[in-house]
Biopython code that builds the backbone (N, CA, C, O; Angstrom):
import numpy as np
from Bio.PDB.StructureBuilder import StructureBuilder

atoms = [
    (1, "MET", "N", (16.723, -45.354, 14.529)),
    (1, "MET", "CA", (18.038, -45.887, 14.221)),
    (1, "MET", "C", (19.116, -44.958, 14.768)),
    (1, "MET", "O", (19.038, -43.742, 14.598)),
    (2, "ALA", "N", (20.105, -45.524, 15.415)),
    (2, "ALA", "CA", (21.184, -44.733, 15.992)),
    (2, "ALA", "C", (22.117, -44.246, 14.893)),
    (2, "ALA", "O", (22.282, -44.897, 13.862)),
    (3, "ASN", "N", (22.717, -43.100, 15.133)),
    (3, "ASN", "CA", (23.688, -42.570, 14.188)),
    (3, "ASN", "C", (24.970, -43.389, 14.243)),
    (3, "ASN", "O", (25.258, -44.066, 15.230)),
    (4, "THR", "N", (25.721, -43.309, 13.169)),
    (4, "THR", "CA", (26.994, -44.010, 13.096)),
    (4, "THR", "C", (28.110, -42.982, 12.971)),
    (4, "THR", "O", (27.939, -41.941, 12.336)),
    (5, "LEU", "N", (29.242, -43.277, 13.577)),
    (5, "LEU", "CA", (30.406, -42.404, 13.499)),
    (5, "LEU", "C", (31.494, -43.084, 12.673)),
    (5, "LEU", "O", (31.763, -44.274, 12.835)),
    (6, "LYS", "N", (32.109, -42.311, 11.789)),
    (6, "LYS", "CA", (33.242, -42.788, 10.997)),
    (6, "LYS", "C", (34.489, -42.204, 11.655)),
    (6, "LYS", "O", (34.676, -40.987, 11.667)),
    (7, "ILE", "N", (35.340, -43.068, 12.202)),
    (7, "ILE", "CA", (36.508, -42.635, 12.966)),
    (7, "ILE", "C", (37.761, -43.012, 12.195)),
    (7, "ILE", "O", (37.929, -44.166, 11.800)),
    (8, "THR", "N", (38.651, -42.031, 11.978)),
    (8, "THR", "CA", (39.892, -42.240, 11.239)),
    (8, "THR", "C", (41.077, -41.911, 12.137)),
    (8, "THR", "O", (41.109, -40.851, 12.762)),
    (9, "LEU", "N", (42.045, -42.811, 12.204)),
    (9, "LEU", "CA", (43.276, -42.561, 12.958)),
    (9, "LEU", "C", (44.192, -41.712, 12.087)),
    (9, "LEU", "O", (44.581, -42.141, 11.000)),
    (10, "VAL", "N", (44.546, -40.505, 12.550)),
    (10, "VAL", "CA", (45.347, -39.594, 11.733)),
    (10, "VAL", "C", (46.746, -39.356, 12.290)),
    (10, "VAL", "O", (47.611, -38.852, 11.574)),
    (11, "LYS", "N", (46.987, -39.705, 13.544)),
    (11, "LYS", "CA", (48.316, -39.574, 14.129)),
    (11, "LYS", "C", (48.726, -40.903, 14.746)),
    (11, "LYS", "O", (47.886, -41.687, 15.187)),
    (12, "SER", "N", (50.015, -41.137, 14.767)),
    (12, "SER", "CA", (50.536, -42.386, 15.321)),
    (12, "SER", "C", (50.378, -42.410, 16.843)),
    (12, "SER", "O", (50.616, -41.406, 17.515)),
    (13, "PRO", "N", (49.974, -43.563, 17.378)),
    (13, "PRO", "CA", (49.876, -43.679, 18.840)),
    (13, "PRO", "C", (51.217, -43.997, 19.516)),
    (13, "PRO", "O", (51.256, -44.240, 20.722)),
    (14, "ILE", "N", (52.299, -43.996, 18.757)),
    (14, "ILE", "CA", (53.618, -44.274, 19.345)),
    (14, "ILE", "C", (53.998, -43.120, 20.274)),
    (14, "ILE", "O", (53.914, -41.952, 19.893)),
    (15, "GLY", "N", (54.408, -43.453, 21.473)),
    (15, "GLY", "CA", (54.887, -42.453, 22.420)),
    (15, "GLY", "C", (53.802, -41.743, 23.210)),
    (15, "GLY", "O", (54.102, -40.805, 23.948)),
    (16, "ILE", "N", (52.551, -42.161, 23.078)),
    (16, "ILE", "CA", (51.491, -41.524, 23.861)),
    (16, "ILE", "C", (51.247, -42.337, 25.132)),
    (16, "ILE", "O", (51.828, -43.407, 25.317)),
    (17, "LEU", "N", (50.394, -41.824, 25.993)),
    (17, "LEU", "CA", (50.089, -42.522, 27.236)),
    (17, "LEU", "C", (49.558, -43.930, 26.957)),
    (17, "LEU", "O", (48.746, -44.107, 26.048)),
    (18, "PRO", "N", (49.994, -44.922, 27.712)),
    (18, "PRO", "CA", (49.500, -46.288, 27.509)),
    (18, "PRO", "C", (47.974, -46.387, 27.567)),
    (18, "PRO", "O", (47.378, -47.173, 26.831)),
    (19, "LYS", "N", (47.347, -45.607, 28.427)),
    (19, "LYS", "CA", (45.888, -45.607, 28.535)),
    (19, "LYS", "C", (45.249, -45.147, 27.223)),
    (19, "LYS", "O", (44.242, -45.706, 26.787)),
    (20, "HIS", "N", (45.832, -44.135, 26.603)),
    (20, "HIS", "CA", (45.302, -43.627, 25.340)),
    (20, "HIS", "C", (45.548, -44.624, 24.211)),
    (20, "HIS", "O", (44.714, -44.766, 23.316)),
    (21, "LYS", "N", (46.671, -45.303, 24.247)),
    (21, "LYS", "CA", (46.975, -46.316, 23.232)),
    (21, "LYS", "C", (45.939, -47.443, 23.293)),
    (21, "LYS", "O", (45.482, -47.931, 22.260)),
    (22, "LYS", "N", (45.573, -47.851, 24.513)),
    (22, "LYS", "CA", (44.569, -48.899, 24.678)),
    (22, "LYS", "C", (43.193, -48.416, 24.216)),
    (22, "LYS", "O", (42.400, -49.197, 23.689)),
    (23, "THR", "N", (42.915, -47.134, 24.414)),
    (23, "THR", "CA", (41.646, -46.577, 23.960)),
    (23, "THR", "C", (41.561, -46.618, 22.439)),
    (23, "THR", "O", (40.521, -46.974, 21.885)),
    (24, "VAL", "N", (42.651, -46.253, 21.757)),
    (24, "VAL", "CA", (42.689, -46.299, 20.293)),
    (24, "VAL", "C", (42.448, -47.730, 19.812)),
    (24, "VAL", "O", (41.685, -47.953, 18.872)),
    (25, "GLU", "N", (43.096, -48.691, 20.456)),
    (25, "GLU", "CA", (42.912, -50.096, 20.076)),
    (25, "GLU", "C", (41.485, -50.559, 20.356)),
    (25, "GLU", "O", (40.925, -51.337, 19.584)),
    (26, "ALA", "N", (40.895, -50.089, 21.447)),
    (26, "ALA", "CA", (39.523, -50.469, 21.789)),
    (26, "ALA", "C", (38.516, -49.919, 20.777)),
    (26, "ALA", "O", (37.444, -50.492, 20.585)),
    (27, "LEU", "N", (38.866, -48.816, 20.139)),
    (27, "LEU", "CA", (38.013, -48.267, 19.088)),
    (27, "LEU", "C", (38.127, -49.088, 17.805)),
    (27, "LEU", "O", (37.325, -48.922, 16.886)),
    (28, "GLY", "N", (39.121, -49.971, 17.743)),
    (28, "GLY", "CA", (39.297, -50.829, 16.570)),
    (28, "GLY", "C", (40.312, -50.299, 15.587)),
    (28, "GLY", "O", (40.373, -50.759, 14.446)),
    (29, "LEU", "N", (41.115, -49.333, 16.014)),
    (29, "LEU", "CA", (42.104, -48.720, 15.131)),
    (29, "LEU", "C", (43.487, -49.290, 15.381)),
    (29, "LEU", "O", (43.939, -49.359, 16.524)),
    (30, "ARG", "N", (44.160, -49.698, 14.312)),
    (30, "ARG", "CA", (45.492, -50.283, 14.432)),
    (30, "ARG", "C", (46.544, -49.526, 13.612)),
    (30, "ARG", "O", (47.691, -49.394, 14.038)),
    (31, "LYS", "N", (46.149, -49.032, 12.442)),
    (31, "LYS", "CA", (47.101, -48.378, 11.541)),
    (31, "LYS", "C", (46.644, -46.962, 11.211)),
    (31, "LYS", "O", (45.451, -46.660, 11.249)),
    (32, "ILE", "N", (47.604, -46.096, 10.885)),
    (32, "ILE", "CA", (47.283, -44.732, 10.481)),
    (32, "ILE", "C", (46.453, -44.783, 9.205)),
    (32, "ILE", "O", (46.698, -45.610, 8.327)),
    (33, "ARG", "N", (45.479, -43.900, 9.111)),
    (33, "ARG", "CA", (44.535, -43.792, 7.994)),
    (33, "ARG", "C", (43.496, -44.911, 7.970)),
    (33, "ARG", "O", (42.680, -44.978, 7.050)),
    (34, "GLN", "N", (43.519, -45.786, 8.969)),
    (34, "GLN", "CA", (42.492, -46.817, 9.062)),
    (34, "GLN", "C", (41.183, -46.160, 9.494)),
    (34, "GLN", "O", (41.173, -45.256, 10.329)),
    (35, "VAL", "N", (40.091, -46.625, 8.916)),
    (35, "VAL", "CA", (38.772, -46.071, 9.208)),
    (35, "VAL", "C", (37.896, -47.173, 9.787)),
    (35, "VAL", "O", (37.857, -48.286, 9.262)),
    (36, "VAL", "N", (37.192, -46.859, 10.871)),
    (36, "VAL", "CA", (36.222, -47.790, 11.446)),
    (36, "VAL", "C", (34.906, -47.052, 11.630)),
    (36, "VAL", "O", (34.871, -45.827, 11.747)),
    (37, "GLU", "N", (33.836, -47.817, 11.654)),
    (37, "GLU", "CA", (32.517, -47.255, 11.935)),
    (37, "GLU", "C", (32.045, -47.795, 13.270)),
    (37, "GLU", "O", (32.079, -49.001, 13.513)),
    (38, "GLN", "N", (31.605, -46.893, 14.132)),
    (38, "GLN", "CA", (31.110, -47.265, 15.456)),
    (38, "GLN", "C", (29.747, -46.612, 15.654)),
    (38, "GLN", "O", (29.466, -45.557, 15.085)),
    (39, "GLN", "N", (28.908, -47.247, 16.463)),
    (39, "GLN", "CA", (27.622, -46.657, 16.822)),
    (39, "GLN", "C", (27.861, -45.418, 17.682)),
    (39, "GLN", "O", (28.796, -45.381, 18.481)),
    (40, "ASP", "N", (27.023, -44.418, 17.516)),
    (40, "ASP", "CA", (27.129, -43.186, 18.298)),
    (40, "ASP", "C", (26.433, -43.407, 19.636)),
    (40, "ASP", "O", (25.205, -43.451, 19.713)),
    (41, "ASN", "N", (27.238, -43.545, 20.691)),
    (41, "ASN", "CA", (26.689, -43.674, 22.038)),
    (41, "ASN", "C", (27.641, -42.991, 23.018)),
    (41, "ASN", "O", (28.772, -42.675, 22.650)),
    (42, "PRO", "N", (27.212, -42.759, 24.241)),
    (42, "PRO", "CA", (28.054, -42.025, 25.203)),
    (42, "PRO", "C", (29.414, -42.679, 25.471)),
    (42, "PRO", "O", (30.400, -41.977, 25.698)),
    (43, "GLN", "N", (29.476, -44.008, 25.446)),
    (43, "GLN", "CA", (30.745, -44.690, 25.700)),
    (43, "GLN", "C", (31.751, -44.407, 24.592)),
    (43, "GLN", "O", (32.908, -44.090, 24.867)),
    (44, "ILE", "N", (31.319, -44.519, 23.352)),
    (44, "ILE", "CA", (32.206, -44.258, 22.213)),
    (44, "ILE", "C", (32.594, -42.787, 22.179)),
    (44, "ILE", "O", (33.751, -42.461, 21.912)),
    (45, "ARG", "N", (31.647, -41.895, 22.444)),
    (45, "ARG", "CA", (31.945, -40.455, 22.477)),
    (45, "ARG", "C", (33.006, -40.140, 23.537)),
    (45, "ARG", "O", (33.883, -39.308, 23.307)),
    (46, "GLY", "N", (32.928, -40.797, 24.686)),
    (46, "GLY", "CA", (33.923, -40.587, 25.734)),
    (46, "GLY", "C", (35.295, -41.064, 25.315)),
    (46, "GLY", "O", (36.300, -40.418, 25.611)),
    (47, "MET", "N", (35.344, -42.202, 24.622)),
    (47, "MET", "CA", (36.619, -42.721, 24.134)),
    (47, "MET", "C", (37.221, -41.775, 23.090)),
    (47, "MET", "O", (38.425, -41.517, 23.096)),
    (48, "ILE", "N", (36.378, -41.266, 22.202)),
    (48, "ILE", "CA", (36.844, -40.330, 21.174)),
    (48, "ILE", "C", (37.351, -39.048, 21.825)),
    (48, "ILE", "O", (38.382, -38.511, 21.419)),
    (49, "ASP", "N", (36.636, -38.558, 22.829)),
    (49, "ASP", "CA", (37.042, -37.327, 23.510)),
    (49, "ASP", "C", (38.415, -37.482, 24.154)),
    (49, "ASP", "O", (39.193, -36.530, 24.202)),
    (50, "GLN", "N", (38.709, -38.675, 24.647)),
    (50, "GLN", "CA", (39.990, -38.932, 25.302)),
    (50, "GLN", "C", (41.157, -38.892, 24.310)),
    (50, "GLN", "O", (42.258, -38.473, 24.670)),
    (51, "VAL", "N", (40.927, -39.318, 23.080)),
    (51, "VAL", "CA", (42.012, -39.377, 22.091)),
    (51, "VAL", "C", (41.718, -38.475, 20.888)),
    (51, "VAL", "O", (42.124, -38.781, 19.767)),
    (52, "LYS", "N", (41.014, -37.365, 21.123)),
    (52, "LYS", "CA", (40.607, -36.497, 20.023)),
    (52, "LYS", "C", (41.786, -35.895, 19.262)),
    (52, "LYS", "O", (41.619, -35.460, 18.123)),
    (53, "TYR", "N", (42.977, -35.859, 19.869)),
    (53, "TYR", "CA", (44.155, -35.332, 19.191)),
    (53, "TYR", "C", (44.773, -36.351, 18.225)),
    (53, "TYR", "O", (45.722, -36.024, 17.513)),
    (54, "LEU", "N", (44.249, -37.570, 18.193)),
    (54, "LEU", "CA", (44.766, -38.624, 17.317)),
    (54, "LEU", "C", (43.797, -39.008, 16.207)),
    (54, "LEU", "O", (44.202, -39.641, 15.232)),
    (55, "VAL", "N", (42.533, -38.639, 16.334)),
    (55, "VAL", "CA", (41.514, -39.134, 15.408)),
    (55, "VAL", "C", (40.704, -37.996, 14.789)),
    (55, "VAL", "O", (40.641, -36.885, 15.314)),
    (56, "GLU", "N", (40.086, -38.323, 13.645)),
    (56, "GLU", "CA", (39.088, -37.459, 13.030)),
    (56, "GLU", "C", (37.766, -38.200, 13.064)),
    (56, "GLU", "O", (37.723, -39.411, 12.849)),
    (57, "VAL", "N", (36.687, -37.479, 13.331)),
    (57, "VAL", "CA", (35.375, -38.114, 13.459)),
    (57, "VAL", "C", (34.408, -37.439, 12.507)),
    (57, "VAL", "O", (34.388, -36.216, 12.371)),
    (58, "GLU", "N", (33.598, -38.276, 11.843)),
    (58, "GLU", "CA", (32.586, -37.769, 10.922)),
    (58, "GLU", "C", (31.291, -38.535, 11.181)),
    (58, "GLU", "O", (31.302, -39.760, 11.298)),
    (59, "GLU", "N", (30.187, -37.817, 11.268)),
    (59, "GLU", "CA", (28.896, -38.471, 11.456)),
    (59, "GLU", "C", (28.347, -38.903, 10.106)),
    (59, "GLU", "O", (28.360, -38.133, 9.146)),
    (60, "ILE", "N", (27.864, -40.143, 10.037)),
    (60, "ILE", "CA", (27.271, -40.613, 8.781)),
    (60, "ILE", "C", (25.890, -41.166, 9.046)),
    (60, "ILE", "O", (25.216, -41.615, 8.119)),
]
sb = StructureBuilder()
sb.init_structure("model")
sb.init_model(0)
sb.init_chain("A")
sb.init_seg("    ")
for serial, (resi, resn, name, xyz) in enumerate(atoms, 1):
    if name == "N":
        sb.init_residue(resn, " ", resi, " ")
    sb.init_atom(name, np.array(xyz, "f"), 0.0, 1.0, " ", f" {name:<3s}", serial, name[0])
structure = sb.get_structure()
């Protein structure tokens, strides 16, 4: 079974690069403090790495 990641948006995406804003939306995050669960895979890890200054990640 693959690991799951709990991703929380902790900073507002207002005023950041449009590419990073789209990455946050692609992760399923819309509002601050919103939490989503995503499968742990290289694609999701790459997206998280791109916006690591906006999100907190926890392995569950």
